[in-house]
PAZALUM-421922 format. One record per residue (C-alpha): residue in three letters; x, y, z. Coordinates in steps of 0.25 Angstrom, whole numbers, padded with zeros to 4 digits, always signed. Layout:
REM PAZALUM-421922
ALAXYZ ...
***
This chain:
REM PAZALUM-421922
MET+0530+0086+0941 ASP+0545+0085+0938 ASP+0551+0085+0924 ALA+0554+0070+0924 ALA+0539+0067+0928 ALA+0534+0077+0917 PHE+0542+0071+0906 ALA+0539+0057+0910 SER+0524+0061+0910 LEU+0526+0067+0896 ILE+0532+0054+0891 GLY+0521+0046+0897 GLU+0510+0055+0890 ALA+0518+0053+0877 PHE+0517+0038+0878 ALA+0502+0038+0882 ASP+0500+0047+0870 TYR+0507+0036+0861 HIS+0499+0025+0868 ALA+0486+0033+0865 GLN+0490+0035+0850 PHE+0494+0020+0849 ALA+0480+0016+0854 ALA+0473+0026+0845 ILE+0480+0019+0833 THR+0478+0005+0838 GLN+0463+0008+0841 ARG+0461+0011+0826 ALA+0463-0004+0823 ARG+0449-0008+0827 ARG+0443+0002+0817 ARG+0453-0002+0806 PHE+0449-0017+0808 GLU+0434-0014+0808 GLN+0435-0005+0795 ARG+0445-0015+0789 ASP+0454-0003+0786 TRP+0467-0010+0785 PRO+0476+0001+0779 ALA+0472+0010+0791 ALA+0476-0001+0800 ARG+0490-0002+0794 ALA+0491+0013+0795 ASP+0488+0012+0809 ALA+0498+0002+0812 VAL+0509+0011+0805 GLU+0504+0023+0813 ARG+0505+0016+0826 ILE+0519+0011+0824 ALA+0524+0025+0821 LEU+0517+0031+0834 TYR+0527+0027+0844 ASP+0539+0034+0838 ALA+0530+0046+0835 CYS+0525+0047+0850 VAL+0539+0045+0855 ASP+0545+0056+0846 GLU+0534+0066+0850 CYS+0537+0063+0865 ARG+0552+0065+0862 LEU+0549+0079+0856 ARG+0540+0083+0867 LEU+0551+0079+0878 GLN+0562+0086+0870 ALA+0554+0099+0869 VAL+0551+0099+0884 LEU+0565+0093+0889 GLY+0575+0100+0879 GLN+0589+0096+0883 ARG+0584+0089+0895 ALA+0578+0078+0886 PHE+0592+0072+0886 ASP+0594+0073+0901 ARG+0595+0058+0906 THR+0593+0061+0920 LEU+0579+0068+0917 TRP+0575+0056+0908 GLN+0579+0046+0919 ALA+0569+0054+0928 ILE+0559+0054+0917 ARG+0560+0039+0916 ASP+0558+0037+0931 ARG+0546+0046+0931 TYR+0540+0039+0919 ALA+0541+0026+0925 LYS+0533+0030+0937 LEU+0523+0037+0927 ILE+0520+0024+0919 ASP+0522+0013+0930 ALA+0507+0010+0931 GLN+0506+0008+0916 ILE+0504-0006+0911 ASP+0512-0002+0898 ARG+0523+0005+0905 GLU+0533-0002+0897 LEU+0527+0005+0885 TYR+0529+0018+0892 LYS+0543+0015+0895 THR+0546+0011+0881 PHE+0541+0025+0876 TYR+0549+0032+0886 ASN+0562+0024+0882 THR+0560+0027+0868 LEU+0559+0042+0871 SER+0572+0042+0880 ARG+0579+0034+0869 ARG+0576+0044+0859 PHE+0581+0056+0868 PHE+0594+0049+0872 LYS+0596+0040+0859 THR+0599+0029+0868 HIS+0608+0017+0864 GLY+0604+0004+0871 VAL+0596+0006+0884 ASP+0598+0019+0893 ALA+0594+0014+0907 GLN+0595+0028+0913 VAL+0583+0034+0905 GLU+0576+0022+0899 PHE+0567+0011+0905 VAL+0574-0002+0905 ALA+0569-0016+0908 LEU+0577-0027+0902 ASP+0575-0037+0913 ILE+0560-0039+0914 ALA+0548-0040+0905 PRO+0539-0028+0908 THR+0526-0035+0904 ASP+0529-0044+0916 ALA+0524-0033+0925 ILE+0511-0032+0918 THR+0500-0040+0926 HIS+0488-0031+0920 PRO+0479-0041+0913 VAL+0476-0036+0898 ALA+0461-0033+0895 ARG+0454-0045+0889 HIS+0441-0052+0887 SER+0439-0066+0893 TYR+0428-0076+0890 ALA+0424-0089+0895 VAL+0421-0098+0883 SER+0408-0106+0883 LEU+0411-0120+0881 LYS+0398-0123+0875 GLN+0396-0110+0867 PRO+0410-0104+0864 THR+0405-0097+0851 GLU+0397-0088+0860 THR+0409-0084+0868 PHE+0417-0081+0856 GLU+0406-0073+0850 ARG+0406-0065+0863 VAL+0421-0063+0862 LEU+0420-0058+0848 GLY+0409-0049+0852 ASN+0417-0042+0863 TYR+0427-0037+0853 ALA+0418-0027+0846 PHE+0421-0021+0832 ASP+0413-0012+0824 VAL+0411-0022+0813 PRO+0403-0035+0815 TYR+0407-0049+0814 ALA+0404-0056+0802 HIS+0398-0067+0811 ARG+0403-0066+0825 THR+0397-0080+0830 ARG+0404-0087+0819 CYS+0417-0080+0822 ALA+0415-0084+0837 ALA+0412-0099+0833 ALA+0425-0099+0825 VAL+0433-0094+0836 ALA+0427-0104+0846 VAL+0429-0116+0836 ARG+0444-0111+0833 LEU+0447-0110+0848 GLN+0441-0124+0851 ASP+0449-0130+0839 ASP+0462-0123+0842 LEU+0462-0127+0857 ALA+0456-0141+0856 HIS+0469-0147+0862 TRP+0465-0140+0875 GLY+0454-0150+0877 GLN+0439-0150+0876 ASP+0432-0136+0876 PRO+0446-0129+0877 VAL+0442-0115+0876 ARG+0437-0109+0890 ALA+0440-0094+0889 ILE+0446-0084+0880 GLU+0452-0070+0883 LEU+0455-0059+0873 LEU+0461-0046+0875 ASP+0452-0034+0874 THR+0460-0028+0864 VAL+0458-0032+0849 PHE+0471-0033+0841 TYR+0471-0028+0827 ARG+0482-0030+0816 GLU+0481-0030+0801 ARG+0467-0035+0797 ARG+0463-0042+0810 ALA+0458-0040+0824 TYR+0462-0050+0835 LEU+0456-0054+0848 VAL+0468-0058+0856 GLY+0468-0067+0869 ARG+0468-0081+0874 VAL+0459-0093+0874 LEU+0459-0101+0887 GLY+0456-0116+0890 GLU+0455-0123+0903 SER+0470-0123+0906 ARG+0477-0115+0895 PHE+0475-0104+0885 SER+0479-0100+0871 PRO+0480-0087+0863 CYS+0468-0083+0856 VAL+0467-0073+0845 ILE+0455-0071+0837 ALA+0457-0064+0824 LEU+0446-0055+0818 ILE+0446-0050+0804 HIS+0436-0040+0797 ASP+0434-0042+0782 GLU+0422-0040+0773 ALA+0414-0050+0780 GLY+0415-0043+0793 LEU+0423-0046+0806 ARG+0426-0060+0809 VAL+0436-0070+0817 ASP+0447-0074+0807 ALA+0456-0082+0816 VAL+0458-0088+0830 LEU+0473-0090+0835 THR+0476-0098+0847 ARG+0490-0104+0844 ARG+0501-0095+0850 ALA+0509-0097+0838 ASP+0498-0090+0829 VAL+0496-0079+0840 ALA+0511-0077+0840 GLN+0511-0074+0825 LEU+0499-0065+0826 PHE+0508-0057+0837 GLY+0520-0059+0829 ILE+0532-0049+0826 SER+0530-0050+0811 ARG+0516-0044+0812 SER+0512-0030+0814 TYR+0507-0024+0827 PHE+0493-0026+0833 GLN+0484-0014+0835 ALA+0479-0018+0849 ASP+0473-0007+0857 LEU+0478-0012+0870 PRO+0476-0002+0882 THR+0489-0008+0888 VAL+0500-0017+0881 GLY+0508-0023+0892 ASP+0496-0032+0897 ALA+0493-0036+0883 VAL+0507-0041+0881 VAL+0506-0049+0894 PHE+0493-0055+0889 LEU+0499-0058+0875 ARG+0511-0065+0881 THR+0502-0075+0887 LEU+0497-0079+0873 LEU+0511-0078+0867 PRO+0521-0081+0878 HIS+0533-0082+0868 LYS+0530-0069+0861 PRO+0540-0058+0866 ILE+0534-0046+0873 ASP+0541-0037+0864 GLU+0534-0043+0852 LEU+0520-0042+0859 TYR+0522-0027+0862 THR+0526-0025+0847 VAL+0515-0033+0841 LEU+0505-0024+0849 GLY+0511-0012+0843 ARG+0520-0008+0854 ALA+0533-0009+0846 LYS+0542+0000+0854 GLN+0538-0008+0867 GLY+0541-0021+0859 LYS+0555-0016+0856 THR+0557-0012+0870 GLU+0553-0026+0875 ARG+0561-0033+0864 PHE+0573-0025+0868 ARG+0571-0028+0883 THR+0570-0043+0881 PHE+0581-0044+0871 TYR+0591-0037+0880 SER+0587-0044+0892 HIS+0590-0057+0884 PHE+0603-0051+0879 ASN+0608-0047+0892 GLU+0605-0061+0898 ARG+0614-0067+0888 PRO+0627-0059+0889 ASN+0635-0069+0881 GLU+0626-0071+0869 GLN+0630-0063+0857 LEU+0623-0056+0846 THR+0625-0063+0833 GLN+0621-0062+0818 ALA+0607-0067+0816 ASP+0605-0080+0808 GLY+0602-0079+0794 THR+0608-0073+0781 PRO+0615-0059+0784 GLY+0606-0048+0778 MET+0612-0037+0769 VAL+0604-0026+0776 MET+0604-0030+0790 ALA+0613-0036+0800 VAL+0606-0045+0810 PHE+0610-0050+0824 THR+0603-0058+0835 LEU+0605-0063+0849 PRO+0604-0078+0846 SER+0596-0081+0859 TYR+0586-0070+0856 PRO+0576-0070+0844 LEU+0579-0056+0839 VAL+0588-0050+0828 PHE+0594-0037+0827 LYS+0595-0031+0812 LEU+0605-0019+0809 ILE+0605-0012+0795 ARG+0618-0014+0789 ASP+0626-0002+0785 ARG+0627-0006+0770 PHE+0619-0016+0762 ALA+0622-0025+0751 GLU+0621-0019+0737 SER+0609-0028+0734 LYS+0601-0021+0745 GLN+0596-0009+0739 VAL+0591-0003+0752 THR+0596+0008+0761 ARG+0597+0008+0777 GLN+0585+0018+0776 ASP+0577+0008+0767 VAL+0579-0003+0778 LEU+0574+0006+0789 GLU+0562+0010+0781 ARG+0559-0005+0777 TYR+0559-0010+0791 ALA+0550+0002+0795 LEU+0541-0002+0784 VAL+0539-0016+0790 PHE+0538-0011+0804 ASN+0526-0003+0799 ARG+0518-0013+0791 ASP+0509-0025+0793 ARG+0519-0036+0794 VAL+0509-0048+0793 GLY+0518-0058+0800 ARG+0529-0058+0790 LEU+0538-0046+0794 LEU+0546-0046+0806 ASP+0545-0035+0816 ALA+0558-0027+0816 GLN+0560-0017+0827 PRO+0571-0006+0826 TYR+0580-0004+0838 ARG+0589+0008+0839 SER+0602+0009+0848 LEU+0602-0005+0853 ARG+0615-0007+0861 PHE+0622-0021+0862 PRO+0636-0025+0869 LEU+0646-0027+0858 ALA+0650-0040+0865 ARG+0637-0046+0862 PHE+0639-0046+0847 ALA+0645-0058+0841 PRO+0658-0054+0833 GLY+0653-0057+0820 LEU+0640-0049+0822 LEU+0647-0037+0827 GLU+0657-0037+0815 GLU+0645-0038+0806 LEU+0638-0026+0813 ARG+0650-0018+0813 SER+0653-0020+0798 THR+0639-0019+0793 CYS+0630-0011+0803 ALA+0640-0001+0808 ASN+0631+0011+0806 SER+0621+0004+0815 LEU+0631+0002+0827 VAL+0636+0011+0838 PHE+0647+0006+0847 GLU+0648+0011+0861 GLY+0658+0004+0870 ASP+0655-0010+0871 ASP+0641-0009+0865 VAL+0635-0007+0851 ILE+0623+0001+0848 ILE+0614-0003+0836 ALA+0608+0010+0830 LEU+0596+0002+0824 CYS+0593-0012+0822 TYR+0580-0020+0819 VAL+0576-0031+0829 GLN+0567-0043+0824 ARG+0563-0056+0830 ARG+0573-0067+0825 LEU+0568-0077+0815 ARG+0574-0088+0808 PRO+0578-0083+0794 LEU+0570-0091+0784 ASN+0582-0095+0775 LEU+0588-0102+0788 TYR+0575-0108+0792 LEU+0572-0115+0778 ARG+0586-0122+0779 GLU+0583-0126+0793 GLN+0569-0132+0792 PRO+0564-0145+0787 ALA+0557-0144+0773 GLU+0543-0142+0778 ALA+0546-0131+0788 ALA+0555-0124+0777 ARG+0543-0125+0767 ALA+0534-0119+0777 ALA+0543-0108+0779 ALA+0545-0105+0764 LEU+0530-0104+0762 GLU+0530-0095+0774 TYR+0541-0086+0768 GLY+0532-0085+0755 GLN+0520-0082+0764 ALA+0528-0071+0771 ILE+0531-0064+0758 VAL+0516-0065+0754 ASP+0511-0059+0767 MET+0521-0048+0766 ALA+0517-0045+0752 ARG+0502-0044+0756 ASN+0506-0034+0766 ASN+0514-0025+0756 ILE+0528-0030+0760 PHE+0538-0035+0750 PRO+0550-0041+0757 GLY+0560-0038+0746 ASP+0571-0048+0750 MET+0564-0062+0750 LEU+0576-0069+0755 LEU+0573-0080+0765 LYS+0583-0074+0775 ASN+0574-0062+0776 PHE+0563-0070+0782 GLY+0562-0077+0795 VAL+0554-0089+0802 SER+0547-0086+0815 ARG+0546-0097+0826 HIS+0532-0100+0821 GLY+0537-0102+0807 ARG+0532-0089+0801 VAL+0541-0082+0790 VAL+0543-0067+0791 PHE+0551-0057+0784 TYR+0562-0049+0792 ASP+0571-0042+0783 TYR+0565-0028+0778 ASP+0576-0021+0770 GLU+0569-0024+0757 VAL+0555-0024+0761 ARG+0546-0016+0752 LEU+0531-0013+0750 ILE+0524-0022+0740 THR+0518-0009+0734 ASP+0532-0004+0732 CYS+0536-0015+0723 ALA+0535-0018+0708 PHE+0532-0033+0706 ARG+0536-0037+0692 ASP+0536-0049+0684 TRP+0549-0055+0680 PRO+0551-0051+0665 LYS+0553-0062+0655 ALA+0567-0063+0649 GLN+0567-0058+0635 ASN+0579-0067+0631 GLU+0589-0077+0636 GLU+0599-0066+0640 ASP+0588-0060+0649 GLN+0584-0074+0654 MET+0598-0077+0658 SER+0602-0064+0665 ALA+0605-0064+0680 GLU+0600-0050+0681 PRO+0586-0044+0677 TRP+0586-0039+0662 PHE+0575-0029+0665 HIS+0574-0017+0674 VAL+0571-0019+0689 ALA+0567-0007+0697 PRO+0568-0006+0712 GLY+0555-0012+0718 ASP+0554-0022+0706 VAL+0550-0036+0712 PHE+0549-0049+0703 PRO+0541-0059+0711 GLU+0544-0070+0701 ARG+0559-0070+0706 PHE+0556-0071+0721 ALA+0560-0085+0721 GLN+0574-0082+0717 PHE+0576-0072+0729 MET+0569-0080+0740 GLY+0580-0090+0743 LEU+0571-0102+0745 PRO+0575-0116+0742 GLN+0570-0120+0729 ALA+0559-0130+0735 LEU+0554-0120+0744 ALA+0554-0109+0734 LYS+0545-0117+0725 THR+0536-0120+0737 VAL+0535-0105+0740 GLN+0532-0102+0725 ALA+0521-0113+0725 VAL+0514-0107+0737 HIS+0517-0092+0736 GLY+0517-0091+0721 GLN+0512-0077+0722 LEU+0525-0072+0727 PHE+0531-0074+0714 ASP+0520-0068+0706 ALA+0522-0053+0703 GLY+0507-0052+0699 TRP+0504-0056+0714 TRP+0513-0045+0719 ARG+0507-0035+0710 ALA+0493-0038+0714 LEU+0496-0038+0729 GLN+0504-0025+0727 ALA+0491-0019+0720 ASP+0482-0023+0732 LEU+0492-0017+0742 ALA+0493-0004+0735 GLN+0478-0003+0736 GLY+0479-0006+0751 ARG+0473-0021+0749 TYR+0482-0029+0759 PRO+0479-0044+0759 ASP+0475-0049+0773 THR+0486-0057+0779 PRO+0481-0065+0791 PRO+0491-0067+0803 TYR+0487-0081+0805 LEU+0486-0094+0798 PRO+0474-0097+0790 SER+0471-0109+0799 LEU+0469-0100+0811 ARG+0457-0093+0804 VAL+0443-0097+0808 ALA+0432-0102+0798 
***
């Protein structure tokens, strides 16, 4: 075996080792669910996120030790890439292997942009288009006369080491819900159901994911299982694409799903969610690096197809910590940390990095938008609108490197573009604005119940998704609820205190006064009163302290990832 083949084999073995460790962590999810060990499930999620970089670094050190100065020989790496391509050609998940290889090469060469000489590059095609292998699934014909028996068999085929509280009752509830949800298909609408072999786990639920088929159409079908004091039971059935899209949304944590191969599962999931980008499906399945690769590929393909479209400042109120730009025709934003912050921002650049990492490693419960860090992105200078380029030069110079006609962005965070809530409230009719304001209040409640305090509650830091869901996306002041001190606002002792524009008492770092939140939210008066009426607990320091005490003891409230109306009786 020549040197290039040997090194290609070493990289392939390193990815296989990563894949095995990824599977080992993922496989714990069933046991965590059966034992209701939610703290351990959260720890597993954090461990799995850190695994990729740990395995890449281990492989890099091994290669460095073997190659010495040859580790920077571009001709050798080109030969390694070609050998590696042949080695992995038969793999369904060869794109995951390629991403692992690219990550290694970029760390050796500190690549800016894309290096087609040593990397795998595919900006023109969707790699999943070549996958024809059918994902493993169970298929069932549904008895028109006795559908409950079919669904009892369905539930029985997914064995757990804990019993159902009442499997027949659960099966009947599934049958009734499907008949009701799909009644517009006609009489006896449900003819068959097919579900992936793999059970999906996240937070406190297990999901059977697939589709329900009628005579001439199909719909997504997700059966949500919970395990509580009463035992195992069906909690909800989701058949609308909008509800399933939110379950697989980018404001949620990653699933623990022990898929033997990932690409074929992504192809299947796209039949359920045809408008969901491939990168988001890879990401929500826990393959965040592959998600980043797919996001890069699809954005740059779109970017290069529109050579006359310029990058511009994103809509919304400019941030004091981040400069944000976008390509108007593509739903992403790019966020750069400014060199200097306004005096009112008592944070450092390192604080910002740590807080974005904090969010990345926590349960996001549908309220915190995934923010992927990208390093050394290369853009042509000519593609920046003059005003944007001037802003970046003057406020983000430490993050920029200029090379000829290009600019390299050392670090930026990339997020899905949402409509800022402050703009949305101005644009919408009264009823839609009211619904969004209540969603805003619920978003703060949901984050709090999962130990996240947003810090800055201004409307500009929240966005509205295409499904009308309000999520938070600005993390420079995020803190854990357990790190805050929630205080009652002291009573004024005299008229001078009462009229003072500044607090007349000591305020320590970390002190929070919920009674004053309404002054800092920026809601119009009528909407502020509506939020206070419905979400009054947000303005009660006692509620925050009680929640804080529960969180400190590891008692996290359950936050279902679907509407109450989707739950079965």
